[in-house]
LOVOZA-778069 format. One record per residue (C-alpha): z, x, y. Coordinates in nm, 3 decimals, m for minus. Example, Ala and Ser with C-alpha at 12.3 -4.5 7.8 and 13.67 -1.06 7.14 Angstrom:
2
((0.780,1.230,m0.450)),
((0.714,1.367,m0.106)),
This chain:
600
((m2.083,m7.981,4.691)),
((m2.071,m8.050,4.330)),
((m1.765,m8.031,4.117)),
((m1.920,m7.782,3.920)),
((m1.924,m7.553,4.236)),
((m1.577,m7.589,4.303)),
((m1.501,m7.454,3.960)),
((m1.705,m7.181,4.005)),
((m1.603,m7.074,4.344)),
((m1.232,m7.099,4.256)),
((m1.299,m6.912,3.910)),
((m1.495,m6.649,4.072)),
((m1.235,m6.598,4.378)),
((m0.938,m6.569,4.136)),
((m1.165,m6.304,3.930)),
((m1.228,m6.112,4.254)),
((m0.873,m6.131,4.407)),
((m0.742,m6.045,4.072)),
((m0.959,m5.731,4.097)),
((m0.841,m5.648,4.451)),
((m0.446,m5.689,4.318)),
((m0.524,m5.475,4.047)),
((m0.661,m5.177,4.281)),
((m0.368,m5.253,4.497)),
((m0.095,m5.197,4.215)),
((m0.303,m4.906,4.133)),
((m0.233,m4.775,4.475)),
((0.138,m4.825,4.482)),
((0.195,m4.681,4.147)),
((0.000,m4.359,4.232)),
((0.177,m4.323,4.584)),
((0.313,m4.025,4.467)),
((0.027,m3.881,4.241)),
((m0.083,m3.546,4.408)),
((m0.437,m3.558,4.491)),
((m0.479,m3.913,4.419)),
((m0.720,m4.107,4.630)),
((m0.688,m4.465,4.713)),
((m0.879,m4.721,4.553)),
((m1.086,m4.983,4.722)),
((m1.231,m5.311,4.649)),
((m1.495,m5.477,4.864)),
((m1.600,m5.815,4.826)),
((m1.923,m6.034,4.920)),
((m2.058,m6.351,4.884)),
((m2.237,m6.463,4.586)),
((m2.587,m6.616,4.653)),
((m2.734,m6.908,4.474)),
((m3.054,m6.917,4.635)),
((m3.270,m6.775,4.353)),
((m3.440,m7.044,4.151)),
((m3.445,m7.024,3.764)),
((m3.710,m7.176,3.538)),
((m3.617,m7.483,3.501)),
((m3.379,m7.576,3.805)),
((m3.392,m7.507,4.150)),
((m3.158,m7.541,4.453)),
((m3.397,m7.782,4.617)),
((m3.326,m7.875,4.985)),
((m2.962,m7.809,4.937)),
((m2.771,m7.630,5.233)),
((m2.543,m7.413,5.015)),
((m2.668,m7.074,4.966)),
((m2.376,m6.907,4.829)),
((m2.163,m7.012,4.518)),
((m1.798,m6.816,4.563)),
((m1.730,m6.448,4.566)),
((m1.767,m6.133,4.373)),
((m1.698,m5.756,4.363)),
((m1.940,m5.576,4.559)),
((m1.802,m5.248,4.510)),
((m1.510,m5.039,4.378)),
((m1.458,m4.701,4.544)),
((m1.278,m4.414,4.621)),
((m1.164,m4.378,4.962)),
((m1.246,m4.014,5.055)),
((m1.402,m3.782,5.363)),
((m1.581,m3.501,5.239)),
((m1.587,m3.333,5.577)),
((m1.211,m3.374,5.602)),
((m1.163,m3.237,5.252)),
((m1.392,m2.948,5.329)),
((m1.225,m2.894,5.657)),
((m0.850,m2.868,5.449)),
((m0.983,m2.625,5.198)),
((m1.115,m2.388,5.452)),
((m0.779,m2.393,5.635)),
((m0.614,m2.356,5.303)),
((m0.831,m2.051,5.204)),
((m0.756,m1.855,5.526)),
((m0.413,m1.937,5.479)),
((m0.392,m1.807,5.173)),
((m0.538,m1.493,5.254)),
((m0.321,m1.427,5.532)),
((m0.028,m1.519,5.350)),
((m0.094,m1.282,5.080)),
((m0.180,m0.972,5.308)),
((0.115,m1.034,5.492)),
((0.294,m1.026,5.192)),
((0.177,m0.685,5.079)),
((0.166,m0.512,5.414)),
((0.571,m0.642,5.468)),
((0.640,m0.449,5.154)),
((0.465,m0.156,5.290)),
((0.604,m0.213,5.639)),
((0.952,m0.185,5.465)),
((0.870,0.131,5.295)),
((0.742,0.295,5.625)),
((1.020,0.154,5.842)),
((1.116,0.403,6.146)),
((1.439,0.287,6.188)),
((1.584,0.466,5.885)),
((1.735,0.805,5.850)),
((1.518,0.816,5.544)),
((1.199,0.723,5.714)),
((0.879,0.976,5.734)),
((0.907,1.017,6.075)),
((1.286,1.067,6.113)),
((1.265,1.301,5.805)),
((0.980,1.513,6.016)),
((1.187,1.492,6.343)),
((1.476,1.625,6.086)),
((1.257,1.925,6.017)),
((1.181,1.985,6.371)),
((1.554,1.938,6.481)),
((1.634,2.202,6.222)),
((1.354,2.481,6.330)),
((1.469,2.422,6.675)),
((1.845,2.516,6.562)),
((1.729,2.788,6.348)),
((1.513,2.941,6.666)),
((1.844,2.940,6.868)),
((2.061,3.078,6.544)),
((1.844,3.271,6.348)),
((2.057,3.490,6.161)),
((2.296,3.161,6.055)),
((2.293,3.088,5.692)),
((2.444,2.738,5.739)),
((2.144,2.679,5.958)),
((1.894,2.782,5.729)),
((2.081,2.584,5.446)),
((2.023,2.258,5.644)),
((1.671,2.359,5.728)),
((1.610,2.372,5.344)),
((1.772,2.042,5.310)),
((1.602,1.867,5.576)),
((1.255,2.014,5.423)),
((1.344,1.884,5.065)),
((1.413,1.531,5.240)),
((1.049,1.566,5.394)),
((0.906,1.640,5.054)),
((1.108,1.353,4.887)),
((0.998,1.084,5.170)),
((0.646,1.191,5.097)),
((0.657,1.173,4.733)),
((0.864,0.841,4.778)),
((0.596,0.688,5.012)),
((0.300,0.817,4.751)),
((0.489,0.653,4.474)),
((0.558,0.334,4.631)),
((0.204,0.313,4.750)),
((0.073,0.363,4.389)),
((0.303,0.103,4.272)),
((0.173,m0.155,4.532)),
((m0.193,m0.037,4.464)),
((m0.131,m0.122,4.115)),
((0.038,m0.454,4.139)),
((m0.186,m0.546,4.393)),
((m0.496,m0.449,4.115)),
((m0.308,m0.658,3.844)),
((m0.254,m0.945,4.063)),
((m0.636,m0.953,4.152)),
((m0.770,m0.927,3.811)),
((m0.511,m1.262,3.745)),
((m0.664,m1.445,3.996)),
((m0.996,m1.382,3.908)),
((m0.888,m1.488,3.565)),
((m0.720,m1.828,3.710)),
((m1.062,m1.865,3.928)),
((m1.263,m1.894,3.633)),
((m1.025,m2.112,3.439)),
((m1.081,m2.336,3.745)),
((m1.436,m2.286,3.783)),
((m1.466,m2.400,3.397)),
((m1.245,m2.714,3.488)),
((m1.485,m2.825,3.780)),
((m1.786,m2.785,3.550)),
((m1.617,m2.984,3.254)),
((m1.514,m3.221,3.470)),
((m1.866,m3.281,3.630)),
((m1.989,m3.342,3.300)),
((m1.723,m3.598,3.241)),
((m1.805,m3.791,3.554)),
((m2.155,m3.789,3.533)),
((m2.109,m3.888,3.167)),
((m1.893,m4.186,3.279)),
((m2.120,m4.305,3.556)),
((m2.403,m4.332,3.342)),
((m2.221,m4.539,3.124)),
((m2.140,m4.789,3.429)),
((m1.775,m4.689,3.416)),
((m1.668,m4.438,3.676)),
((m1.400,m4.238,3.595)),
((m1.200,m4.195,3.921)),
((m0.919,m4.024,3.764)),
((m1.130,m3.726,3.692)),
((m1.280,m3.736,4.011)),
((m0.930,m3.692,4.173)),
((m0.861,m3.395,3.927)),
((m1.174,m3.261,4.025)),
((m1.099,m3.230,4.397)),
((m0.758,m3.126,4.330)),
((m0.879,m2.814,4.092)),
((m1.142,m2.754,4.377)),
((m0.827,m2.745,4.624)),
((m0.653,m2.509,4.389)),
((m0.987,m2.287,4.372)),
((m0.987,m2.282,4.770)),
((m0.653,m2.132,4.777)),
((m0.834,m1.835,4.573)),
((m1.185,m1.826,4.671)),
((m1.379,m1.956,5.002)),
((m1.535,m2.234,4.790)),
((m1.747,m2.475,4.945)),
((m1.841,m2.802,4.748)),
((m2.151,m3.042,4.786)),
((m2.178,m3.361,4.593)),
((m2.474,m3.504,4.453)),
((m2.571,m3.772,4.182)),
((m2.725,m3.575,3.937)),
((m2.508,m3.329,3.848)),
((m2.187,m3.354,4.001)),
((m2.024,m3.116,4.238)),
((m2.215,m2.756,4.320)),
((m1.964,m2.505,4.420)),
((m2.045,m2.188,4.630)),
((m1.890,m1.872,4.701)),
((m2.039,m1.630,4.950)),
((m2.376,m1.806,4.926)),
((m2.342,m1.766,4.544)),
((m2.356,m2.070,4.313)),
((m2.076,m2.080,4.092)),
((m2.070,m2.386,3.940)),
((m2.379,m2.635,3.905)),
((m2.360,m2.927,3.678)),
((m2.165,m2.841,3.377)),
((m2.256,m2.466,3.421)),
((m2.012,m2.221,3.550)),
((m2.066,m1.834,3.675)),
((m1.781,m1.638,3.523)),
((m1.609,m1.368,3.800)),
((m1.562,m0.985,3.679)),
((m1.340,m0.729,3.832)),
((m1.525,m0.370,3.827)),
((m1.393,m0.038,3.892)),
((m1.013,m0.169,3.901)),
((m0.912,0.120,3.680)),
((m1.121,0.402,3.886)),
((m0.963,0.513,4.207)),
((m1.230,0.708,4.311)),
((m1.483,0.363,4.341)),
((m1.377,0.071,4.559)),
((m1.255,m0.250,4.343)),
((m1.531,m0.511,4.323)),
((m1.530,m0.887,4.199)),
((m1.879,m0.946,4.085)),
((m2.058,m1.290,4.009)),
((m2.116,m1.297,3.622)),
((m2.360,m1.051,3.540)),
((m2.580,m1.031,3.828)),
((m2.427,m0.741,4.010)),
((m2.398,m0.881,4.338)),
((m2.022,m0.817,4.460)),
((m1.795,m1.074,4.665)),
((m1.781,m0.960,5.035)),
((m1.464,m1.124,5.177)),
((m1.537,m0.984,5.515)),
((m1.285,m0.879,5.765)),
((m1.064,m1.208,5.706)),
((m1.007,m1.500,5.505)),
((m1.171,m1.520,5.139)),
((m0.840,m1.625,4.978)),
((m0.599,m1.464,4.787)),
((m0.889,m1.288,4.582)),
((m1.103,m1.174,4.917)),
((m0.731,m1.044,5.057)),
((m0.643,m0.826,4.767)),
((m0.986,m0.682,4.737)),
((m0.975,m0.636,5.139)),
((m0.605,m0.468,5.045)),
((m0.761,m0.253,4.766)),
((m1.046,m0.134,4.957)),
((m0.942,m0.118,5.302)),
((m0.550,m0.089,5.369)),
((m0.416,0.071,5.035)),
((m0.688,0.275,4.941)),
((m1.029,0.435,5.065)),
((m1.105,0.599,5.403)),
((m0.895,0.510,5.717)),
((m0.656,0.328,5.465)),
((m0.294,0.373,5.457)),
((m0.265,0.626,5.158)),
((m0.545,0.859,5.338)),
((m0.381,0.854,5.686)),
((m0.069,0.928,5.485)),
((m0.239,1.213,5.269)),
((m0.395,1.369,5.596)),
((m0.048,1.368,5.767)),
((0.076,1.578,5.489)),
((m0.220,1.788,5.471)),
((m0.167,1.855,5.850)),
((0.228,1.903,5.805)),
((0.124,2.169,5.530)),
((m0.136,2.355,5.740)),
((0.012,2.348,6.043)),
((0.391,2.469,5.919)),
((0.226,2.726,5.710)),
((0.024,2.857,5.987)),
((0.326,2.939,6.217)),
((0.552,3.015,5.901)),
((0.334,3.314,5.784)),
((0.316,3.468,6.157)),
((0.709,3.502,6.112)),
((0.920,3.741,5.904)),
((1.194,3.647,5.683)),
((1.565,3.808,5.611)),
((1.407,3.983,5.303)),
((1.153,4.161,5.564)),
((0.834,3.973,5.400)),
((0.573,3.848,5.632)),
((0.263,3.616,5.564)),
((0.460,3.366,5.348)),
((0.391,2.997,5.321)),
((0.654,2.757,5.395)),
((0.504,2.477,5.150)),
((0.298,2.552,4.837)),
((m0.062,2.554,4.913)),
((m0.259,2.382,4.687)),
((m0.404,2.025,4.668)),
((m0.259,1.874,4.959)),
((m0.161,1.516,4.925)),
((0.131,1.315,4.997)),
((0.226,1.326,4.651)),
((0.169,1.674,4.575)),
((0.364,1.865,4.868)),
((0.615,2.095,4.786)),
((0.846,2.390,4.898)),
((0.722,2.762,4.879)),
((1.038,2.928,4.981)),
((1.314,2.963,4.696)),
((1.625,3.001,4.912)),
((1.759,3.041,5.270)),
((1.668,3.422,5.339)),
((1.297,3.312,5.255)),
((1.240,3.118,5.595)),
((1.068,3.321,5.816)),
((1.195,3.258,6.153)),
((1.139,3.528,6.359)),
((0.857,3.725,6.501)),
((0.741,4.059,6.331)),
((0.627,4.296,6.590)),
((0.569,4.662,6.529)),
((0.865,4.905,6.529)),
((0.902,5.071,6.881)),
((0.688,4.826,7.074)),
((0.859,4.589,7.344)),
((0.888,4.302,7.088)),
((1.015,4.522,6.829)),
((1.351,4.750,6.810)),
((1.295,4.878,7.148)),
((1.441,4.550,7.254)),
((1.751,4.611,7.071)),
((1.789,4.996,7.106)),
((1.839,5.157,7.465)),
((1.853,5.534,7.535)),
((2.025,5.669,7.794)),
((1.894,5.996,7.924)),
((2.253,6.143,7.996)),
((2.218,6.527,8.045)),
((1.878,6.549,7.895)),
((1.668,6.435,8.223)),
((1.292,6.490,8.252)),
((1.337,6.873,8.394)),
((1.528,6.998,8.099)),
((1.605,7.084,7.747)),
((1.392,6.866,7.527)),
((1.271,6.677,7.811)),
((1.253,6.267,7.799)),
((1.482,6.202,7.525)),
((1.351,5.827,7.501)),
((0.994,5.903,7.462)),
((1.085,6.161,7.190)),
((1.309,5.898,7.018)),
((1.106,5.614,7.026)),
((0.761,5.780,6.966)),
((0.712,6.004,6.655)),
((0.551,6.346,6.638)),
((0.198,6.224,6.571)),
((0.220,5.991,6.873)),
((0.197,5.675,6.691)),
((0.512,5.600,6.432)),
((0.839,5.517,6.598)),
((1.112,5.733,6.512)),
((1.379,5.490,6.669)),
((1.457,5.364,6.297)),
((1.810,5.255,6.321)),
((1.821,5.146,5.965)),
((1.981,4.801,5.938)),
((1.845,4.654,6.255)),
((1.568,4.410,6.157)),
((1.229,4.383,6.277)),
((1.359,4.128,6.527)),
((1.637,4.354,6.672)),
((1.899,4.184,6.472)),
((2.191,4.324,6.329)),
((2.296,4.238,5.942)),
((2.666,4.153,5.808)),
((2.941,4.317,6.032)),
((2.773,4.570,6.179)),
((2.806,4.461,6.571)),
((2.636,4.748,6.760)),
((2.733,4.834,7.108)),
((2.678,5.182,7.328)),
((2.733,5.514,7.147)),
((2.814,5.807,7.366)),
((2.670,6.106,7.163)),
((2.789,6.469,7.252)),
((2.515,6.747,7.167)),
((2.659,7.110,7.105)),
((2.481,7.446,6.968)),
((2.633,7.618,6.676)),
((2.581,7.946,6.487)),
((2.288,7.821,6.280)),
((1.950,7.807,6.355)),
((1.790,7.519,6.374)),
((2.091,7.306,6.368)),
((2.283,7.100,6.618)),
((2.613,6.930,6.633)),
((2.653,6.581,6.672)),
((2.973,6.385,6.811)),
((2.964,6.001,6.825)),
((3.218,5.810,7.033)),
((3.190,5.440,6.911)),
((3.214,5.119,7.100)),
((3.566,5.047,6.924)),
((3.675,5.395,7.029)),
((3.669,5.589,6.692)),
((3.481,5.897,6.667)),
((3.311,6.073,6.435)),
((3.128,6.432,6.394)),
((2.810,6.540,6.244)),
((2.762,6.891,6.245)),
((2.492,7.123,6.109)),
((2.238,6.858,6.164)),
((1.903,6.980,6.086)),
((1.693,6.901,6.374)),
((1.392,7.082,6.270)),
((1.329,6.848,5.975)),
((1.105,6.551,6.034)),
((1.305,6.228,5.951)),
((1.649,6.357,5.994)),
((1.909,6.074,6.089)),
((2.243,6.059,6.210)),
((2.490,5.784,6.139)),
((2.647,5.606,6.427)),
((2.808,5.307,6.247)),
((2.922,5.227,5.892)),
((3.104,4.928,5.811)),
((3.211,5.010,5.477)),
((2.998,4.739,5.313)),
((2.681,4.941,5.310)),
((2.559,4.830,5.648)),
((2.485,5.094,5.853)),
((2.333,5.224,6.218)),
((2.138,5.521,6.181)),
((1.920,5.707,6.446)),
((1.677,5.895,6.340)),
((1.694,6.235,6.563)),
((1.441,6.457,6.362)),
((1.195,6.655,6.561)),
((1.334,6.474,6.908)),
((1.561,6.796,6.958)),
((1.502,7.167,6.936)),
((1.803,7.456,6.873)),
((1.714,7.539,7.203)),
((1.766,7.214,7.363)),
((2.172,7.333,7.424)),
((2.320,7.654,7.493)),
((2.547,7.828,7.295)),
((2.834,7.741,7.537)),
((2.654,7.408,7.637)),
((2.750,7.036,7.582)),
((2.527,6.781,7.653)),
((2.526,6.390,7.631)),
((2.370,6.101,7.598)),
((2.395,5.727,7.478)),
((2.256,5.479,7.220)),
((2.308,5.120,7.327)),
((2.222,4.874,6.993)),
((2.224,4.556,7.147)),
((2.290,4.258,6.892)),
((2.308,4.006,7.085)),
((1.971,3.946,7.143)),
((1.824,3.678,6.905)),
((1.475,3.862,6.869)),
((1.156,3.673,6.902)),
((1.191,3.350,6.713)),
((0.899,3.206,6.818)),
((0.748,3.129,6.457)),
((1.086,2.907,6.420)),
((1.033,2.708,6.767)),
((0.655,2.670,6.728)),
((0.734,2.494,6.322)),
((0.982,2.277,6.550)),
((0.712,2.191,6.790)),
((0.449,2.095,6.525)),
((0.689,1.883,6.324)),
((0.781,1.699,6.660)),
((0.425,1.667,6.713)),
((0.341,1.540,6.377)),
((0.643,1.267,6.429)),
((0.386,1.069,6.641)),
((0.156,1.056,6.362)),
((0.434,0.890,6.112)),
((0.514,0.668,6.393)),
((0.194,0.553,6.437)),
((0.123,0.474,6.079)),
((0.430,0.268,6.060)),
((0.331,0.089,6.403)),
((m0.019,0.021,6.268)),
((0.094,m0.143,5.955)),
((0.390,m0.352,6.170)),
((0.069,m0.506,6.390)),
((m0.132,m0.591,6.060)),
((0.216,m0.754,5.953)),
((0.229,m0.964,6.282)),
((m0.147,m1.027,6.290)),
((m0.135,m1.182,5.907)),
((0.163,m1.383,6.030)),
((m0.008,m1.499,6.320)),
((m0.323,m1.602,6.127)),
((m0.119,m1.785,5.849)),
((0.066,m1.975,6.105)),
((m0.210,m2.110,6.295)),
((m0.406,m2.166,5.952)),
((m0.140,m2.364,5.816)),
((m0.111,m2.565,6.149)),
((m0.463,m2.666,6.084)),
((m0.416,m2.730,5.753)),
((m0.120,m2.990,5.816)),
((m0.337,m3.126,6.098)),
((m0.638,m3.204,5.852)),
((m0.418,m3.298,5.576)),
((m0.254,m3.556,5.777)),
((m0.609,m3.679,5.868)),
((m0.675,m3.715,5.485)),
((m0.375,m3.899,5.423)),
((m0.457,m4.168,5.706)),
((m0.821,m4.182,5.546)),
((m0.713,m4.159,5.173)),
((m0.340,m4.134,5.119)),
((m0.147,m4.445,5.027)),
((0.067,m4.602,5.234)),
((0.315,m4.812,5.050)),
((0.410,m5.050,5.334)),
((0.040,m5.125,5.401)),
((m0.012,m5.189,5.020)),
((0.297,m5.433,4.982)),
((0.196,m5.602,5.270)),
((m0.189,m5.648,5.147)),
((m0.057,m5.745,4.797)),
((0.137,m6.032,4.955)),
((m0.176,m6.142,5.140)),
((m0.367,m6.137,4.802)),
((m0.114,m6.291,4.626)),
((m0.145,m6.603,4.869)),
((m0.511,m6.582,4.817)),
((m0.476,m6.592,4.438)),
((m0.260,m6.868,4.491)),
((m0.510,m7.060,4.695)),
((m0.787,m6.998,4.474)),
((m0.593,m7.130,4.229)),
((m0.562,m7.435,4.440)),
((m0.910,m7.481,4.436)),
((m0.961,m7.483,4.062)),
((m0.657,m7.729,4.061)),
((m0.809,m7.966,4.321)),
((m1.152,m7.934,4.144)),
((m0.976,m8.039,3.809)),
((m0.813,m8.349,3.983)),
((m1.137,m8.451,4.151)),
((m1.310,m8.411,3.798)),
((m1.049,m8.612,3.649)),
((m1.071,m8.900,3.926)),
((m1.424,m8.922,3.846)),
((m1.393,m8.967,3.496)),
((m1.152,m9.234,3.520)),
((m1.383,m9.425,3.754)),
((m1.688,m9.410,3.523)),
((m1.463,m9.534,3.213)),
């Protein structure tokens, strides 16, 4: 080996080790830089076997002369990076779904007095209480209060869903805009990186930045990256190419302001929509899925809420129309019968008296006044006088209309105000006038009153059984039930009328509404439980994908990351190599000086 070879070997070694020291120093400096991939210098022996035009190696045994840099590279495992981005994509989708559904779950929570299920059960309890106390104004006021709470709850939930839908729509539009910016950035970096490569000086910092940009993009979309040497990264989403070389396809949000149509994320002007599938898809996929499947659309929470509101209106109104209110009105709706959605439900009743709590049978039927009025035959048996007084008092002359019209008894048999009812013992006597009879009424409270000269030949003639002084009276229609000849000039006959004011009447309508509301409570509970289940599933997916991402990221750091301890150890070793190479040059210089001294 010549002295010149020593100089050559030593100088190349210094340069090569210097390159390694530079790379190691760069790694240590960027140990905490996000997205930085470790640099690595590969060395190889320099071959001198090739001959020149005027010189050859001849028979020398030396086939190499020093060392050179074979490769300067970024250490990166594309497969691990792709797995990490996929896990990040699924984790972001699950987190976004969990965030939105968590807000919805809070609105539908069943453990509060203001929840939908509690409001429905409150209405059921109110009507159940009304069925037992149909005349209580306090109970009726309570029913109205609970009904208003129910309509308020439906309205609040509808508004909350609308706000959540609006905020999710805005978030989707913002993410699409952000994704477009990242796609443009990848395309720009592609151009910058390929230009640097063509110039012979790879831009590794730009490559790190491009990988970091794709990582950020994977949080929004299920992006896949393929690298080639001609035009850099080619990115695809759902099979559609969104970046190729320096060209990027802009995403757009369609139908975001039209609730009648599904919100779509489309690829440029292709008209092809991004399909996020049933899970994953990044934040953009999760938001599109929430808007089209969970918050709005068929079988969505909004659709199920509106269906529940429609059922409440329909079923409660159906039962309410079969009852009578305290004004005597029948066939009235409890809720306004219009477009029946959660945000459009409102009461049709104005006050407590408008609540139809009882059935409305025809007067004189077993379900009507006859249940509250009992005729005692007394001296009027079937074989004498007017015959069966009960029949004649309860059936009109035409055989159809009831003549039992105790005027203040409501259709359900209940008495108003301070009228108490009871058994009235009535004495009938004749008088000197043709067609007239005298009636004496002995009341349950011990008082007595007489009504003389009652024209029993007139249809619709009534005698007063009780008058509480406030306009509430009990009247018995005796017209055509008696004839003047039923009682002789010297006769006195008795019969009784019992008005039972303790009967609640047939409160089937109120109880039916209570049953309907109670049954519908299950629907509200199921709605909340369904959302709760989705929240739990989203949380489980997020946790699982986060674990996968952390594991893959740890592998990436093992392959591509910077360990300061390892780099410092390498730096010490390289320092020793540099010193050794310098010693080779020192030795070569000393040999050269010695040879020159001998030559002199």
